[in-house]
C-alpha positions, -999 to +999 in steps of 0.1 A: +017+160+085-014+149+104-038+123+091-075+120+099-103+095+090-136+112+090-168+095+100-200+102+080-218+118+109-195+148+111-196+155+074-234+152+072-238+179+099-211+200+082-226+199+047-262+203+059-253+232+082-272+212+108-272+234+140-292+207+158-263+183+155-246+173+187-214+192+178-201+224+163-192+225+126-161+245+135-140+213+140-147+202+104-140+238+091-107+237+108-098+203+093-107+215+058-087+247+062-057+227+074-060+203+045-061+231+020-030+246+037-012+213+033-008+204+070-033+176+071-046+148+050-083+138+052-095+103+045-131+093+041-141+056+040-156+049+006-187+033+020-193+066+039-199+083+006-231+063+001-240+068+038-237+106+034-257+107+002-285+087+020-285+112+048-287+141+024-317+124+007-334+118+041-329+154+052-341+167+019-372+146+013-382+126+044-375+153+070-382+183+046-353+202+063-349+224+033-385+227+022-407+205+000-410+197-037-386+216-059-369+232-029-360+198-015-349+186-050-327+217-054-312+213-019-304+176-025-287+184-058-267+212-043-256+191-013-247+162-035-227+183-060-208+202-033-199+170-014-189+150-045-168+178-058-148+176-025-144+139-029-138+135-066-102+137-075-095+140-038-100+178-038-105+178+000-114+143+010-096+112-001-119+082-006-103+053+013-111+019-001-123-009+022-100-039+018-096-074+031-071-061+057-099-041+073-123-070+074-097-092+091-092-066+118-130-066+127-126-095+151-101-076+172-124-047+175-155-068+184-134-085+210-124-052+225-160-039+223-173-069+242-150-062+271-160-027+278-192-010+289-208+016+266-221+050+277-252+046+256-256+009+263-253-002+227-226-020+208-209-005+178-225-009+144-208-029+117-199+004+099-184+017+131-163-014+134-150-010+098-142+027+105-121+016+135-105-011+114-095+014+088-082+036+115-060+008+129-046+003+094-040+040+088-025+044+123+000+016+115+009+033+081+012+069+094+022+063+130-001+064+160+011+099+170+001+113+135-033+098+130-069+103+144-104+091+137-129+121+138-164+111+148-194+122+168-201+085+177-197+075+214-192+038+207-163+045+183-148+068+209-153+043+238-136+015+219-106+037+208-101+052+243-104+019+261-071+007+249-050+037+237-019+015+231-036-007+205-064+015+191-061+046+170-065+081+186-099+095+183-115+130+184-152+131+192-166+164+180-198+158+200-183+156+234-175+192+241-210+203+233-227+175+252-205+181+283-212+218+284 
């Protein structure tokens, strides 16, 4: 069995069918297919649920990606219902709860982040640090060879790749598209 912790950015692009995102949706489709086939288990940090709903609202009403007025209202309702159906009762995504263990791991991640240079020149966000902390915990539970963080965020990737012995494995779905 393979285990994955998904970052909000990959799921927003997937559910919104956002072709302008920095990566292909195929990676998420493959993960969902594998999960339904029983070969993978997909975790989603519980705080990412709110982050994803906020992104749906922004795309629906602030960016008018799906139209205006009732079209935007309908799009948001459909996105929300589809996503929450996949999370509720762990149909596809298992909502992983933030815990004290994860908070206590944050200093280790900030220490690591302060010692490396970033491609984009910016440090990780607090949410990124918590995702890596959850990844450290899940990697310990499932074994480092069986667990990956899936993201499109370069700072998460940089931190995890900087010290492969201590940090969880990472898959950055945005790298292939950006690198040609």
